[in-house]
Structure formats: structure tokens, C-alpha cells
Residue, then its C-alpha position, 0 to 999 in steps of 0.5 A: x417234191x416238185x423236182x422228184x416229180x419232174x425227174x420221174x416224168x422225164x424218166x417215164x418219157x425216156x422209157x417210152x422213147x426206148x420202147x420204140x426201138x423194139x419195133x421189128x421188121x417182120x418180113x417172113x412167114x410160115x404157113x400151114x393153111x394150104x392143102x399140099x398135093x396128096x399125090x406127092x404123099x403130102x398132107x396138112x399139119x397143125x402147129x402146136x408149138x413155135x420156138x418151144x412155146x405152145x401156140x393156138x394154131x393159125x393159118x400162118x405166122x409172121x416172123x422175123x428172119x432167122x431160124x424158128x422151130x415148129x412142132x407140128x402134128x400130122x393130119x394124114x388121112x390114108x388107108x395105108x396108114x396102119x400105125x397105132x394112135x400112140x405112134x401119131x405124135x408131134x415132130x419138130x422142124x426148123x425153118x430158116x425164115x428169109x425176108x420176103x418169103x413164105x414157107x408152107x409146111x406139110x407132113x410127108x407120108x413115107x410110103x416106101x415101107x409098111x408101118x404098123x404098131x408104134x413105129x413113128x418113122x412113117x412121116x416127117x415134117x417138110x417145107x413143101x412150098x416157098x413163095x414170095x411175100x410182100x414185107x410190112x413193118x409191124x409195131x410191136x409196142x402196141 
């Protein structure tokens, strides 16, 4: 019994060491907290899903480099917007996150046509600003 206990203890220690390789260098960020310039027909968005999973909306998301998909809902407040509530549905945008960069999301309101009824083409999600970001090491094992 003593030998099996030692083996189990050693196995547990080895598994603990193995989890340390799960640490990830989280360096990029995607944000929706800044108010974009309404003069450029840009409005804030709320993130509802990240990579297909529902999330509680936050000001920004720290992410590893690579492609990430965001589902966002627009927050367009404009007297020109005359679509029905049923047309105001979330849309997705893919962001290729780059190390040491923060990407800011917005809803671009298309003012080139008059949109009424249930036409969903009145907006699209966009990255409206990109800025430098200082990287940090995040221990995902905690």
C-alpha cells in the first residue's frame, strides 16, 4: 500500500507540473468601452458572444494572438434609424488579434439609404481604432 501511495503522489506532482505549460502569453485586446465618433456614423456596441460562447459584456477582452469571433449588438441612437425592433439583431465580426495591439469595436451606421421595416443592412460591426498595448504574462493555472 505504501508503494501505491508513493506512485499516486508522484503522479499527482507530475500532473501539477504539466499544468504549468498551460500558461499563455496573453498579449492582445479587443475593446468596446470607448465612444467612437458619431460624426463618422460610428456607435458603441455590446459584446454578447466571444468565439461562439456567451459572455458577460466587459470593457475589453485580453486574448491570445490569432482570430477571434465577436457577436455584438449595436447601440445606435439616431433619429435617422427607423427600422423595427425585430431588425435590431446582433452581428458577428472576426478580429485577427495581434500581439501588443488593442482593437476597438463599433457599429457603423449606414446612412447611404433610408432603412425601414425589418431591413438588417443598416449597420455592420467594424474595428474603428487600433492602438499599441503593453503585453503581460497571464498564468491560466490559477
